[in-house]
N, C-alpha and C positions, 0 to 999 in steps of 0.2 A: 503494500500500500504506501501511495504517497502522500500521506496526510502532512500540512505544512509543517504541524508542531513533533512530528517525527522526523520528519528533514530538518530539522531545523536542528536539532538534535545530532544526529547524521551527518551533521555537516562541521559540525563544530571541531574545531582543532582539539577538544577535549572528550570526544565522540564516546569513547571507550569507558571514560571513568561516569560520565553525565548518565550513561543506558544504565551501570552500576548502582548509581545514586537512585536512581528513579527508580525504575525496575526490579534492583537485586538481584537472583539468581533464575527469577520466573524468565526472562528476557537475557538471550546470548546476545552476542556480538563478532562484529567479522569487519574484518578491513575489507580495502576498496577491491574489486574486482569484477573486470568489465562484463556485462553481461555476455553469457555465454555457457558451453558443454563444462567447462571449470568451474564456474562458479555453483550448478547444479551438483556437480560432486560436493563440494564446499559444505554447501547447505546438507546433502547427504551426511556426512562426514557429523557436522555439527551435532544435528538430533541423532546418530545413531551413539556421539557421546555425550551428549546430556537429555537423555532421557524423561529428566523433571522440570526440562524447559517447553514453555507455549510458544517459545518464537525466539525471534532473531532479530537486531538491526542492523542492517550493512554499512558500512559508512558511505555518506554521499547518495545511498542507492535508497532506502527505505523501511520499511518491514515487513518482515513473513510472520506469520502466525498458522497453525496447524493443531488436526481437535483431533478425536475420533468420528466426527462428522463436520457434514459444510455448515450445522446450525453453529456446533461446537466453535469451529474456527469464526468462524463469522462474528459470533458473541465474544471472542476472546480480543479480536480485531479492534471493533467498537470499545472494549474497555480500556485495552492498551492506550488506543487514540486517546479517549479520553482523560487517562489518568495522566498523558505529556501533555496535553493543553493544560490541565487543570493546575499541574507540576509549574507551568512556564508563565501563567499569568500570576501566580502564586512569586516567582522569582523575579520577575519585569514589572510588579504592579511600583507603580511611581516612579518608574527609571524614565529618562525622555526617549523614544523611539529614535536609532540612527544617530544621537546625539544632540538630538532637539532640531528645530526650527534654523536653518540660516536667512533661509525668506520666504514671504508670503504671497501664496496665490492669489492669481487676478479673481476677479468678480468671474463666477460661470460665463455670464455671455460673452466678456472680453477676452476668456481661455477659448471659446468654442472661435473668433475671431480670428485670434493669432494661427491657432489651427487651421483656420480654412483657409489663412494665407499661405502656411506654411507647406499642406500637404499637396495642392498640386507641383510645386517647385522642386519637393524634393520624388515626388512621383516621377517629374521628367528625368530627373537625374538615374531613378533605379529600374528603367523601364528599358533597357538597351535592350536588354534577350526578348522579353514579351513585359506585356499589359500588366503593371500590379495594380492590385488593390487595396489601398487603404480602410486604416481603423482607428479610431479615438477614443482615449478612453483617459477620464480624470474624477477617478474616482477618489474617494478618500485616501486607502492605502498606498496609491501612485501619488498622490501628492507630497504628502508624508515623507515619502521617501525623495522625489525630485527636489522638493526643497530644504531637504534636510544637511547637517555637517556633513555626513558618512556617504554622500552622492557620489564624490569625487573620489574615493578609496573602494567603496563597494563596485558602482557598476563595473570598472574595466576586469574585477575579476572573472563575472561572468558567472552563471549559473554552476551549480553543485549538482544535482539531478540530471542525470542522461536525461529522462523522460521531457526536461526541463529543456535542456542544450539542446538537443534535436531541433525543437521549434522554433529559438528565439536565437542562436547560432552563437557566437565564441561568446560575444560580450554586444553591450547596444553601444547606439552612439547618441552623443550627451550633447546635444543643441545647443552652441554660445549665446543663451539669452538672458537678460536680467529682468526680472519682472518690474522690479523697481526703475529702472530707465530701460522704457519696452522702447526699440526703435527697431521696427520689422525690416526698413529699408537695409538697415548694416545688418540685418541677418540675414536677409538674403542674399545680400550681396557676397557673405560670408559661406553661403552653403556650399558651392560647388569645392574649397576649397575643403571644410570638415568631409563632406560626401570623400573627395580624394583620399586623404588622408586616412579615413578608413579603411579604405579597397585597398592600398599597397602598403596598412597595415596587416591587412586580411589576407594579402600575398603574401607578405614576407612570414606572416605564423603559417602557411602551406607550404611555405619554400624550408622552413625551420623543420617541418614532423613530418613530411611524405615521404614513404616509403616506396619501394622500388615500383610495387603491384598497387600504388595507388590512386584511385580514380581522377580524373580530370579536373584540376581545380574548379572551383560551383561559381556560382554570383557571385563577386566579391561584396557585394551593400549590404548593409547590414539590415537588420529585421524591425528590431526596434528601435523609435527615438525620442529619447526623456528628453522632455522641455523643461526645464525649472519653473514653477509658476505655472503651469499650463498643463503637464499631463503627460501622456503615452501616445505614442504614434508610432503602428507598424503594419507594415508592408508585408502582402505577399503575391501568391498568382491568384488568389481569387479571397471572397469576402468572408467564406466560415476560417479559413487555413490563416489570413490576419487576424481575426477577431480570436480565435482558438489560440493561435502565437501571442496575443497581447496577454488573454487569461494566462497561460502557462507563466508569462513573467510577475503577474503578479502573484502566483504563486511562491516564485523565487522571491519576491520582496517579501512575504511572509515570512518564510526561512532567511533570508537574511537578518530581517528585524530579529525574531527569534534568538537566533544563531550568536549575531553580534553584542545581542543583551548577556549572554549567558557563560558566555565565550567568546572564541572568535573565530569567525566568518572564514570558510576557508572555500573555494570553486575545487574542480575538479584539473589536475596538474594537466599542461598546456599539452603536451604528448595526449595522455588518456582521452582528452575532448575531442584531440583530433582524429585519433582510432575509432570512438567512436562516429563522430561526425561525417568519416572516410571510411566507414566501416562495408567490406564489400557487399556482404550482407542485406546493408541499406541501400548501397547500388545497384544491387539487382533489383529490390523493390522500385526502386524511382525509374529502372528502365522499363518495368513491366506496368508503369501508369499507361492508363487509355488515351492515347490522341487530344490532345484540347479540342472544345467545341472554336467553330470560327470565330467569334465573339466573346471568347475566354478575356477575361482579364477588363473588358472596355467596359465603358461607364454612358448610360442613354440617360437623358433627362428628354421627355417626351410631353410638351403642354398637350393642354386639352386631353391629360390622362384619362379622363371620367368618364369619355365618350366612348360611342364606337368604334373609329378609327385610332383613336389615342391608344387604349383598350387591347385592339387588337393586334396594332402595334407592340406595345409591351410585349405581349404575350411572343409575338414572332421573334423579339429580340432575347427573351430570357431563352427564349429555348435552345437561341444559340450560346448561349452560355454569358450574358451579357450582363450587369444590375441596371437598375431601370429606376430612373426617378420621376415618379406619377405627379406633375404641377398641374394644377387644374384652379380655375378661381372658386368653382363646387369643390372646396376639400374633402365634404362627405360623400360624392360621386368617386372623385380620387380614391379617398378613404374603401369605399364599396371594392373597386376594383383592386387597390390595393391587397385587400383581406383576399378575395378570390385566386387573383395569380400569389400569395405567399401560399398558400395551401396549394399549391401544384409546383412552387420553384423554390420556396424555402424563405423565411422572413427575413434572411441574410440578403437577399440580393432586390428585395422591394422595399423604396421608400417612395411616400409620401407629402407633396408642400404645397400651400395655399401661394398661388401668386396671380395677379391681376397681371396680364402683362403689357398695360398701358402704361404701368408706371415703371419709373426706371428703379425707386430702392425696391419693388416688390421681385422682380428681377431677380436683381443683384441679391438680394437675400437668397433666392429659389437655389442660385449657382454657389451660395456659400454654404448652403444645406447640402450641398452635392458633393461639395469638397470635403466638406467635413464627416459625411457617411461612406464616400467611397473612397476619396481622395483626389478627385477632381470629375472629369467629362469626357468623354471622346466623340460622343451622338448628339446630336441635338437633333430631333425630329418636331422642326414648330409645324405646331398642327390646332393650335386653338383657334376657334373660329364663330360666326354669327353666318346667318344668312338676312336680308331682307329683300322684300319685293313691291313696288309702286311706279306708277308710271312717275314721269322726273316732274309734272305740276303736281303733283303730290308728295316727292321726296323734298321733305322736311332737310333745314341745316344741321337738324340733330340727327334726324337719320342718317345721312352721309359722311357727316363727323366721327360717328358710331362705328360705322363698316371702315371709315379711315383707318381709326386707330388703333380696332384691333388686326384689323388683315393687311395693314399696311404699316404703322407706326410700331407696332405687337411682334411685328415679323425682324420689324430691324432693331427693337431694342433685345428680342433673346438673340439676337444674330451679333449685335455689338457685344453683347457681353458673353457670347460663345468663344468669339474671335480676341477679347483677354484670356481668359482661360486657356483655350487653346495657344496662344503665342506661350505665356506662364511657365505649361508645360514641354513645349516643342517636341510635341508627338503626332502633331499632323492633326487632323480630325475630320469628320462626315458631318455637314448639316441637309438636312432636307425637309425642305417646304414641302407639305400638303397644301397644294395649289387647286383649281377646278377646271373643268372644260370652262369655263364662262372667264376665265383670264384669259384665253385665246379666241374665242366663240363668243359673239354679240349675245344676247338673251331678251329679249322684249321682257320691262316693267321691271329692269335689276339692274338700275347705271352705276347706282351706290355699291351694288357688290360686283358685280363685272369690273369695274374701273378696278375696286380696292385691289382685287383680284389679278388686276393685270400687273397692277405695283409691285406684286409678288414677286410675279414673274422675270419684273425688270431690275428688282433687288438682287435677287439671286444669281443673274446674268452677273452684275456689277460686283458680287462679294467672290462669284466666283473669279472674277481676274485678280480682286486682293488677297484671295486665301491662296492660289498656288503655288508662290516662293515660300509659304507657311507649309504646306502638304498638307493644306485644309480645302475638300472636295464641296462643291456648292451645290445641289441639284434639284432637281424638281419633280412629285409625284404629282397627276395632274387627274381629281378622278372623273369620275359626273355621276348624280343621282343614287348615291350608297344611301338609301333609305332605313336602312336596319341596322336598327343598337344604333341610329345616329341622335344626340337632342337638339338638333337645329328641324331634324325634323319632325318633333314633335310640337313645334308650337303653332305662329300665325304664318309663317315658311309654307306649312304643308299647304294651310289654306290659299295659301296667298297663290301659290303656283298651281294647285288644281283647278283653282278660277281662270289663272292665265291662257290655260289649255283645256280648260272646258271641260271637264273634269271633278272625279270626285276622289276622294283619300285612296281610298281602293283601287281605283282605276287607273291611278300616278304615276307606280311601280311596274303598270303591265305595258301603261303610254309609253314610256322612258326606256324599257323594254324591247318596244319595237321599234323604237324610232333606232337604236342605236343599229348598226349595219351586222353587229352578230347575235345580233336578236338574244342578248344574253344577260341579264341582272346584275351588277358590279355589287361587290359583299366586303365589308370592312376588311374581310381577312385578303382578299385582293389588294387592296392598298397595302396592307401592311408586309405582304409578300413585297413588292415593289419597292418601298420602305427600306427593308431589312437588304435589299441587293444592293440598291446603293448607297447606304449604311454603311457593308461589310469590302472587306477587300476581293470580292467577286466584280466591284466594279472600279476597281482601285484606278484604273486609269481614264476616269469620268469625272466631269466638272463642267459645269454650265448646261448641262443637259435639262429637258422634257420629258417624260415618258408618262406618256397616256394608256392613263386603264379606265377606260368611258364604253368599254366595250364594242367602238367602233363607232368613230362621229368627223367626217366630212371636214366641217368648220374648225374642227379644232386641231386640224394638221399643222404640224409646227412648217412644215416648207410645202 
């Protein structure tokens, strides 16, 4: 068992003496031995030589117990762990953890602001081999450690338990940040040098410890980033792994707290740590991992995420391994979709955020949330929309402005914010506008809507020009008459279009289907498939394009 209280004892310099003091003859002690067959033989010999013992503490490992039945063994394990917890609490009562606080934490909102600024920059630096996903943790245990006097001493020592170490690497990177004088610009400017210094240190560790049959050097970037006054950031190939890595480092913090309070904490010897990290059995396991999905490690922000097209697009991206932020002015609708998608793909990879795309501060906040939750953004699917229908003489200025605000200005604002974040990451990216056939083909009694949609198309062309040198691709999906699941078609727009074409609600979809060249209905899933194609590397050499998904409409032919 890897209970924190037990490993605190196992990772102490006086581990053997402490084990005897706490448990007497009931629990034995064995020195460090790497996991494997030989360790099993050691345990067998100890059991045979010590029939009165109920278990053994393995230095830097944890606790083994035994009994006549599984239930006996479980009961003994819980009893021993609780005994260790009680002993530690009594011994450390009144003792400041980690030598006491050296720094004070920023306020919760300020901590998230700093994380939102740092995470995309770090993500860009550590995603050279594959896109990484981030996780932020500012729980009390983390803050206690990153603010402490002992941080600079304990952090470089790394973790002691192999189970912790394999997920957190040889040591964390402590970001040079002073919460008493927070200068984000200076920190961001210094980050490349800090990250490079860690890589060089890791490569030197590999060179010192490698054996003739060692696997090749792996990713030399840190997994854990500790930020004084702010918290802990972890990066891994997917969200679950990043979160779990952080959880294991919290366990390591708890171990260091206990061990340094009752004795002297000791991490794994460097060579032993290396031999575990580059263990041939571990390498064989890594080589057998399934091939990553096409969007593994990518993060998408989908506006209008609570509607039919937004939900279908999010599901399609999630199916290919992406993390998705559902952004919608109707947070309840986004959360409903988020709950459904989380049940299919796990809560790790889905987030929701309220956003009015016409407000700069709301758009910036949505991207900040994406940065804190996942580390950044790679894909924007700009899908927020409305629709209106009225003869031009009956089109009020308010109606005209509302269309332009959401369908033109809104697309501009979410794209502008995306450009800033994508530039910060330096990983390129993909922006997909969900346009409309009406952006190319005129439609009666819809001048405000058609004009705003035409504006979207030309904005996309302009952004494709600006984004090319940054590796940012900008493309458009042009749907037509996607009635099913669409909130736009739930209100007045449906009545208005039915009136325009002289039919009723039930006949409108049939009318659109028969109007198309292919005589087929266009569904949200069809738009989602096109959006996935343009967001993914399947279209890596395409930008500035318009993909019509309208079952064929000659008025919307681009040429």
